C-alpha positions in Angstrom: 130.1 105.5 -194.9 127.9 104.4 -191.9 127.7 106.3 -188.7 129.7 105.0 -185.8 127.5 103.5 -183.1 127.3 105.7 -180.0 127.1 102.6 -177.7 127.6 98.9 -178.2 124.3 98.1 -176.4 121.3 99.6 -174.7 119.4 98.1 -171.7 115.6 98.4 -171.8 114.1 97.8 -168.4 110.6 96.4 -168.7 107.8 96.4 -166.1 104.9 93.9 -166.4 101.7 93.1 -164.5 100.6 89.5 -163.9 97.0 89.5 -165.2 96.7 85.8 -164.2 98.7 83.7 -161.7 102.0 82.7 -163.4 103.5 79.2 -163.0 107.0 78.6 -164.3 107.7 75.2 -162.9 111.0 73.6 -161.8 110.4 70.6 -164.1 109.1 67.9 -161.7 107.2 67.1 -158.6 108.8 66.9 -155.1 107.8 65.9 -151.6 106.5 68.8 -149.5 103.6 71.2 -149.0 103.3 71.7 -152.8 103.8 69.0 -155.4 104.8 71.3 -158.4 106.9 74.2 -157.2 107.9 77.3 -159.2 111.4 78.6 -160.1 113.1 80.6 -157.4 116.2 82.7 -157.1 118.9 80.4 -155.6 120.1 83.1 -153.2 117.0 84.9 -152.0 114.6 82.0 -152.6 112.1 84.5 -154.0 110.1 83.3 -157.1 111.1 84.6 -160.5 110.5 84.1 -164.2 113.7 82.9 -165.8 115.1 84.9 -168.7 115.1 81.7 -170.9 111.3 81.5 -170.5 110.9 85.2 -171.4 113.2 84.8 -174.5 111.4 81.7 -175.7 107.9 83.2 -175.6 109.1 86.6 -177.0 110.7 84.8 -180.0 107.5 82.8 -180.7 105.2 85.7 -180.3 107.3 88.1 -182.3 107.3 85.6 -185.1 103.5 85.4 -184.9 103.2 89.2 -185.0 105.4 89.5 -188.1 103.5 86.6 -189.7 100.2 88.6 -189.1 101.8 91.7 -190.7 102.7 89.9 -193.9 101.0 91.5 -197.0 101.2 88.7 -199.5 102.0 85.0 -200.2 105.2 85.9 -201.9 106.8 87.3 -198.7 108.8 85.4 -196.2 106.9 83.2 -193.7 108.0 84.0 -190.1 105.8 81.5 -188.2 106.3 78.7 -187.4 109.7 78.3 -189.0 111.5 81.3 -187.4 110.0 80.5 -184.0 112.6 77.7 -183.8 116.3 78.5 -183.9 117.5 75.5 -185.9 115.0 74.5 -188.6 115.3 77.7 -190.7 117.7 79.5 -193.0 118.9 82.1 -190.4 117.5 85.0 -192.3 115.1 87.7 -191.2 114.6 89.9 -188.1 113.5 87.1 -185.8 116.8 85.1 -186.3 118.9 88.3 -186.1 117.3 89.4 -182.8 116.8 86.1 -181.1 119.7 84.1 -182.5 120.3 81.0 -184.8 122.5 78.0 -184.6 125.1 80.0 -186.7 125.2 83.1 -184.4 124.0 84.5 -181.1 121.0 86.8 -181.0 121.2 90.6 -180.5 118.7 90.6 -177.6 119.4 89.1 -174.2 116.8 88.7 -171.4 117.4 88.9 -167.7 115.2 87.0 -165.2 112.0 88.8 -164.2 112.0 89.7 -160.5 109.2 90.8 -158.2 108.9 94.5 -157.5 105.5 94.8 -155.9 103.8 91.7 -154.5 100.1 91.7 -153.6 99.1 90.5 -150.2 95.6 90.3 -148.5 95.4 92.5 -145.4 92.7 93.6 -143.0 92.2 96.8 -145.0 92.1 95.1 -148.4 95.0 94.2 -150.8 98.3 95.9 -150.4 101.5 95.6 -152.5 104.6 94.8 -150.5 108.1 95.7 -151.7 111.7 95.9 -150.4 114.8 98.0 -151.0 116.3 95.3 -153.3 113.1 94.9 -155.2 112.8 98.7 -155.9 116.3 98.8 -157.4 114.8 97.2 -160.6 112.8 100.4 -161.3 115.6 102.8 -160.3 114.3 103.7 -156.9 116.7 103.8 -154.0 115.3 103.4 -150.5 116.8 102.0 -147.3 115.5 100.2 -144.2 117.7 100.9 -141.1 118.4 98.5 -138.4 115.6 99.6 -136.1 113.0 99.1 -138.9 114.1 95.6 -140.0 111.0 94.0 -138.5 108.6 96.8 -139.2 106.4 97.8 -142.1 106.7 101.3 -143.6 103.5 102.8 -145.0 102.5 106.2 -146.4 99.5 106.4 -144.2 99.5 106.9 -140.4 98.7 103.6 -138.7 99.9 101.5 -135.8 100.2 98.2 -137.5 100.0 96.4 -140.9 98.5 92.9 -141.1 99.9 90.9 -144.0 98.0 87.6 -144.1 99.0 85.9 -140.8 101.7 88.4 -140.0 101.1 91.6 -138.0 103.9 94.2 -138.2 104.4 97.4 -136.4 104.0 100.3 -138.8 105.9 103.5 -139.2 105.9 106.4 -141.7 107.7 105.8 -145.0 110.0 108.8 -145.5 111.3 107.7 -148.9 107.8 107.1 -150.4 108.0 110.2 -152.7 111.1 108.9 -154.4 109.2 105.7 -155.4 106.4 107.7 -156.8 108.9 109.7 -158.8 110.6 106.5 -160.2 107.2 105.1 -161.3 106.2 108.4 -162.9 109.5 108.5 -164.8 108.9 104.9 -165.9 105.5 105.8 -167.3 103.5 103.3 -165.2 102.4 105.5 -162.3 99.1 106.6 -163.9 98.4 103.1 -165.1 98.8 101.6 -161.7 96.7 104.4 -160.1 93.7 103.8 -162.4 93.7 100.0 -162.6 94.8 98.7 -159.2 95.6 101.8 -157.0 98.9 100.1 -156.3 100.8 103.3 -155.7 98.6 104.4 -152.8 98.7 100.9 -151.2 102.5 100.2 -151.1 104.1 98.8 -148.0 107.9 98.7 -147.6 109.6 95.9 -145.6 113.2 94.7 -145.2 114.7 92.4 -147.8 114.7 89.6 -145.2 111.0 90.0 -144.4 110.1 90.4 -148.1 111.2 86.8 -149.0 109.2 85.3 -146.1 106.1 87.3 -147.0 106.2 86.4 -150.7 106.7 82.7 -150.1 103.9 82.5 -147.5 101.4 84.3 -149.8 101.9 82.5 -153.1 98.8 81.2 -154.8 98.4 77.4 -154.3 95.9 75.4 -156.4 94.8 71.8 -156.4 94.0 69.9 -159.6 93.2 66.3 -160.6 93.7 64.4 -163.8 90.5 63.4 -165.6 90.0 59.9 -166.9 89.0 60.4 -170.6 86.9 57.2 -170.7 84.8 57.8 -167.6 84.9 61.6 -167.4 85.6 61.3 -163.7 88.7 62.1 -161.6 91.6 59.7 -162.1 92.3 57.7 -159.0 95.5 58.9 -157.2 96.0 61.8 -159.6 95.4 64.7 -157.2 98.3 67.3 -157.2 99.0 70.8 -156.0 100.9 73.6 -157.7 101.9 77.1 -156.8 102.1 80.3 -158.7 102.9 84.0 -158.5 99.5 85.6 -157.9 97.7 87.9 -160.3 98.4 91.6 -159.5 102.1 91.1 -159.0 104.4 93.6 -160.7 107.6 92.3 -162.1 110.6 93.9 -163.9 113.2 92.5 -166.3 116.0 93.8 -168.5 116.3 93.3 -172.3 119.9 94.1 -173.4 120.0 95.0 -177.1 123.3 94.8 -178.9 124.1 97.2 -181.7 123.8 95.2 -185.0 126.6 97.3 -186.5 129.1 95.4 -184.3 128.0 92.1 -185.7 128.1 91.9 -189.5 129.3 88.4 -190.2 126.7 85.7 -191.2 123.9 88.0 -190.1 120.9 89.3 -192.1 121.0 93.1 -191.9 117.2 93.4 -191.4 117.8 95.4 -188.1 120.4 98.1 -187.9 120.1 99.9 -184.5 119.5 98.9 -180.9 116.1 100.5 -181.1 115.1 98.4 -184.1 116.3 95.3 -182.2 113.9 96.2 -179.3 111.1 97.1 -181.7 111.2 93.4 -182.8 111.1 92.3 -179.2 108.2 94.6 -178.4 106.1 93.0 -181.1 105.6 90.2 -178.7 104.1 92.3 -175.9 100.4 92.1 -177.0 100.7 88.3 -177.3 102.1 88.1 -173.8 98.9 89.7 -172.5 96.8 87.3 -174.5 98.7 84.0 -174.5 101.0 84.3 -171.5 104.2 82.7 -170.3 104.9 79.5 -168.3 102.8 76.4 -167.7 99.2 75.7 -166.7 97.8 77.9 -169.5 94.8 75.7 -169.9 94.0 76.3 -166.2 93.8 80.0 -166.5 97.4 81.0 -165.8 100.2 82.9 -167.5 99.0 86.2 -168.9 101.5 89.0 -168.4 100.8 92.6 -169.5 103.8 94.8 -170.3 103.0 98.2 -168.7 106.1 100.2 -169.8 109.8 100.0 -170.7 112.6 102.5 -170.2 116.1 102.8 -171.6 118.7 103.3 -168.8 121.8 103.3 -170.9 
């Protein structure tokens, strides 16, 4: 007799650091300041990484990881066959976790949203955040009506200059709660040592956050090269934008309990933790191979800093 599952699912909140600029394009060029734009939330207009992009690269990279772990030629090959959801037999942990044409996968990915966004300032780089952004890591802060157009900082200063924008500064009363949330997540020390993010946080209202992010994205210019001449192709100049390196993003991975789904499914994973263990095999590959487009132009690498179960 098998144990009854305590819960039908668990949510693993994941925090990642953009090692490179990240470009997940909208699928075509448009008229405007930038030719190739990136995906944005339709409500807030803040850039994000779609859950479908995360699911796709996690599937491919987890299959690569399992292929690397194979001990002999007689064992099942995971890559490249299991990296696609249709041209395989539906067996094995990759299909069980990420899905197959016969059944849905056990892991579901939310969009990755910005939590801390790096901006150049007069005093060096700072990381800007907002109340809505901090909810992704379980920190609850507020910005009252009188502070909607101000910047809150842990240090005593009269103003904060964010690129072209100068904001009146005030003391951030809720700063300790953010430090506590990061410590509980297991990323506080990491961010202290590598980037000193925690000591350089600036809180703004949700309204200002969107404007600051969209006015401080990385924008690059490229040109197609004529393979015959080795020179720039005439009329092939284009620009594209990206989430800058140093940005901190968070996303949820919802892992369903396999014991609720027995039909037509290979029982290679049996708990929500084992489902997430398969997902986590992709994390080292994310830091090496990245997500999104423009990978040949030095973009896409995303380092997973930590993950936390909150159900």
